[in-house]
N, C-alpha and C positions, 0 to 999 in steps of 0.2 A: 518164272522166277522161283528160286529155291532159297529157303532160309533154314537155319539150324533149328531143330525142334527144342528150343530153349526158352527159358523164362524171359530173357531179354528180347528175343525176337517176337514172342507171343505178345508181350506187353506193347511193343511198338506197333504191331499189326492191329491190335484192338484199339489203340489210340487213333490210328490213321485208317480205319476201315474203308472210308469212302475213297481214299487214294488207292488203296490196294484193289478195291472192286473196279475202279476205273481203269487201272493199268493191267489188271489180270481178270478180265470178265468171264473167261471160259471155265467150265467145271474141270476138276482135276482128273476126270476119267480119260481125257485126251492125253494128259501127261502119263497116266498109268499105262495106257496102251503103248505109247512110245517107249516107256521104260521096260515093258515086257517084251519088246522086240517086234510088235505088230506094226505093219506099215501105217504111216500117218494118214489121217483123213485129208481130203483135199483142202487147200487153203491154209491160212496161218492160224495159230492158236496162241493165246496168252493166258497161262494159268499160274497160280501161286501154290506152292506146296512147302510144307515143313519136311525136312529130312532128318532122320535119326541114323547117323552112320554107325552107331553101335547096336542097332536093333538085331535081335537074334531070335531064333526059334519062330514062334508064331506071332511075334510082335510086328506090327505094321512098320514098314520102313518110311512111309510117307503119309501125310494127311493133308487134305485140301483146305482152302481158305474158309469154307463154310464151317468146317469142324473147328478151326482155330477161333473164329468169331463166336461159335456156340459154346465154347468153354473147354476145349481140349486142355489137358494138363501138361505142363512141361516135363521133359525127361532129363534135361540138363539145365544147369544154371546159366551158362553162356559159352562163348567160344573158347575162353581159356580153360574151362572145365572140360570141354570136348577134346581140346588139344592135349591136355594132360592125360586123359583116359586113353586116348589113341596112342600116345607116347608109351604109356605103361604096357600096352598090349604088344608092343614090338620090342 
């Protein structure tokens, strides 16, 4: 499951930590492997990550559930903010 690296998503995840942990019990390293093009491990995986579609340079593009719960800071306010920034880029 992927959510926007935003204040509204982070707030929701922190309020519903138990639900996200139950639905997405696997660490984000399996997602990172898939995203980098490595073949998937055998079996199914359910991970949660935040995605920053505007990340550049050395900024991480994704962060896993544990970092969200531990206090990662939002990069965007919400989906409308992301849409506006993406629109301005093109």
